[in-house]
C-alpha positions as CSV (number, residue, x, y, z in Angstrom):
1,L,20.2,5.5,-32.8
2,I,20.8,9.1,-31.6
3,F,18.1,10.8,-29.6
4,D,18.2,14.6,-29.6
5,E,16.6,15.3,-26.2
6,V,17.5,19.0,-26.2
7,M,13.8,19.9,-26.2
8,T,12.4,16.8,-24.6
9,G,15.0,16.1,-21.9
10,F,13.4,15.9,-18.4
11,R,10.0,17.1,-19.8
12,F,8.9,13.5,-20.2
13,G,10.4,12.2,-16.9
14,L,13.9,11.6,-15.6
15,G,14.6,9.2,-18.6
16,G,13.4,11.7,-21.2
17,A,11.4,10.8,-24.2
18,Q,13.4,7.7,-24.8
19,S,12.3,6.2,-21.5
20,F,8.7,7.5,-21.9
21,Y,8.4,5.7,-25.3
22,N,10.6,2.8,-24.2
23,I,13.2,3.2,-26.9
24,D,16.7,1.9,-26.5
25,V,19.1,4.6,-27.8
26,D,22.8,4.6,-28.5
27,L,23.5,8.2,-27.9
28,T,21.6,11.1,-26.3
29,T,22.1,14.8,-26.5
30,L,20.8,17.2,-23.8
31,G,20.8,21.0,-23.5
32,K,20.2,23.4,-20.7
33,V,17.7,21.2,-19.0
34,I,20.6,19.4,-17.3
35,G,21.8,22.8,-16.0
36,G,18.5,23.8,-14.4
37,G,18.0,26.2,-17.3
38,M,21.5,27.6,-17.4
39,P,23.4,27.3,-20.7
40,V,25.1,23.9,-21.0
41,G,25.1,21.0,-23.4
42,A,26.0,17.4,-23.0
43,F,25.8,14.0,-24.7
44,G,26.0,10.5,-23.3
45,G,25.5,7.0,-24.5
46,K,26.4,3.4,-24.5
47,R,29.8,2.4,-23.1
48,E,31.2,1.2,-26.5
49,I,30.5,4.7,-27.9
50,M,31.6,6.7,-25.0
51,E,34.9,4.8,-24.8
52,Q,35.7,6.4,-28.1
53,I,35.9,9.8,-26.5
54,A,39.3,11.1,-25.3
55,P,41.1,10.3,-23.0
56,L,40.0,6.7,-23.5
57,G,39.5,6.9,-27.2
58,P,40.7,8.8,-30.3
59,V,37.7,11.3,-30.5
60,Y,38.4,14.7,-29.1
61,Q,35.5,16.6,-27.6
62,A,35.4,20.0,-25.9
63,G,32.8,22.7,-25.4
64,T,32.7,26.3,-24.2
65,L,29.7,25.5,-21.9
66,S,30.6,22.0,-20.9
67,G,30.9,21.5,-17.1
68,N,30.3,25.2,-16.1
69,P,30.2,24.9,-12.2
70,I,27.3,27.3,-11.8
71,A,25.2,25.4,-14.4
72,M,26.2,22.1,-12.8
73,A,25.1,23.2,-9.4
74,A,21.8,24.4,-10.8
75,G,21.4,21.1,-12.6
76,L,22.0,19.1,-9.4
77,A,19.5,21.3,-7.5
78,T,16.9,20.7,-10.3
79,L,17.6,17.0,-10.2
80,D,16.9,17.0,-6.5
81,I,13.5,18.5,-7.1
82,I,12.4,16.5,-10.2
83,S,13.5,13.2,-8.8
84,S,11.2,13.4,-5.8
85,D,8.3,11.0,-5.7
86,G,5.2,12.2,-7.4
87,F,6.8,15.1,-9.2
88,Y,5.7,14.3,-12.8
89,P,2.1,13.1,-12.5
90,P,0.7,16.6,-11.5
91,L,2.7,18.2,-14.4
92,F,1.2,15.7,-16.9
93,A,-2.3,16.3,-15.5
94,R,-1.9,20.1,-15.7
95,T,-0.7,19.8,-19.3
96,E,-3.7,17.8,-20.2
97,A,-6.0,20.1,-18.2
98,L,-4.7,23.1,-20.1
99,C,-5.1,21.4,-23.5
100,A,-8.6,20.1,-22.7
101,G,-9.6,23.6,-21.4
102,L,-8.3,25.3,-24.6
103,R,-10.1,22.8,-26.8
104,E,-13.4,23.3,-24.9
105,A,-13.0,27.1,-24.9
106,A,-12.4,27.1,-28.7
107,H,-15.3,24.7,-29.3
108,S,-17.6,26.9,-27.2
109,A,-16.6,29.9,-29.4
110,G,-17.1,28.0,-32.6
111,V,-13.4,28.2,-33.5
112,P,-11.8,25.2,-35.2
113,F,-8.9,24.3,-32.9
114,T,-7.1,21.3,-31.5
115,T,-4.1,20.6,-29.3
116,N,-1.3,18.0,-29.1
117,S,0.6,17.2,-25.9
118,A,3.4,14.8,-24.8
119,G,4.8,14.8,-21.4
120,T,4.9,18.5,-20.3
121,M,5.0,19.8,-23.9
122,F,2.0,21.1,-25.8
123,G,0.9,22.9,-28.9
124,G,-2.3,24.5,-30.2
125,F,-3.4,24.4,-33.8
126,F,-6.2,26.3,-35.6
127,T,-7.6,23.6,-37.8
128,A,-10.8,21.5,-38.2
129,E,-8.6,18.4,-38.0
130,S,-9.2,16.4,-34.9
131,A,-5.5,15.6,-34.5
132,I,-2.3,16.9,-35.9
133,A,0.2,14.1,-36.7
134,N,2.7,15.4,-39.1
135,Y,4.5,18.5,-40.5
136,A,2.2,18.9,-43.5
137,Q,-0.8,19.2,-41.2
138,V,0.9,21.8,-39.0
139,M,1.8,23.8,-42.1
140,A,-1.9,23.6,-43.3
141,C,-3.2,25.2,-40.0
142,D,-4.5,28.8,-39.9
143,T,-1.4,30.7,-38.9
144,D,-3.1,34.0,-39.2
145,A,-5.7,32.9,-36.5
146,F,-2.8,31.7,-34.3
147,N,-1.1,35.1,-34.6
148,R,-4.2,36.9,-33.7
149,F,-4.8,34.5,-30.8
150,F,-1.2,34.8,-29.6
151,H,-1.4,38.6,-29.5
152,L,-4.8,38.6,-27.7
153,M,-3.3,36.2,-25.1
154,L,-0.1,38.3,-24.8
155,D,-2.1,41.5,-24.3
156,A,-3.9,39.7,-21.5
157,G,-0.6,38.6,-19.8
158,V,-0.4,35.0,-21.1
159,Y,2.9,34.3,-22.8
160,L,2.6,31.5,-25.3
161,A,5.2,30.2,-27.8
162,P,5.1,32.8,-30.6
163,A,4.5,30.4,-33.5
164,S,2.0,27.6,-34.0
165,Y,4.8,25.1,-34.8
166,E,6.6,25.7,-31.5
167,A,5.9,23.8,-28.3
168,G,4.8,25.3,-25.0
169,F,6.0,23.9,-21.8
170,M,4.3,23.2,-18.5
171,S,6.5,23.6,-15.4
172,S,6.2,22.9,-11.7
173,A,5.8,26.7,-11.2
174,H,2.3,26.5,-12.9
175,S,-0.6,25.9,-10.6
176,D,-4.1,24.7,-11.1
177,A,-5.2,28.3,-10.7
178,D,-2.8,29.4,-13.5
179,I,-4.4,26.8,-15.8
180,A,-7.9,28.0,-14.9
181,D,-6.9,31.6,-15.5
182,T,-5.2,30.8,-18.8
183,V,-8.3,28.9,-20.0
184,A,-10.6,31.8,-19.0
185,I,-8.4,34.3,-20.9
186,A,-8.3,32.0,-23.9
187,A,-12.1,31.7,-23.9
188,S,-12.2,35.5,-24.3
189,A,-9.5,35.5,-26.9
190,F,-11.3,32.7,-28.9
191,A,-14.5,34.7,-28.7
192,A,-12.8,37.8,-30.0
193,L,-11.3,36.0,-33.1
């Protein structure tokens, strides 16, 4: 089982989505999350697989951005921060607070809208569905409403993912005040739709 953790990586905790969901994987891919946001990519896995990679095994692997010293230093600095006790619970709480606030603001404005979240990732969907669980449901959402909402938020200084099928990300740089401000701006945007 190969887990692509390029998007999920440390956004679910130090063990990624595989640890969060308690899934035993054979191989994991990671992106710039391991470089503190700097461009880098890596993969790792079970011993019997990794022993196939040169110089131990017959499979050659190389990459332009593999092991860049600046990215590795940034990655180590990031690991120092995110591995501290209590780092993740406030992020998860802020993610849920943002999603709950957005749902309530939309409901108050009479706008059909719901959110999904996992770890520090979230998404908003203009739909009467109470939950979005698959691609077909995402594609059935009102993308025109999302586009109008996106631009209203952007005009007010809130930068969201530019498409309804893309995830947003909570970070440790976001404060409770940022969440409250975002929800207040969203309430105005929902009311203007």
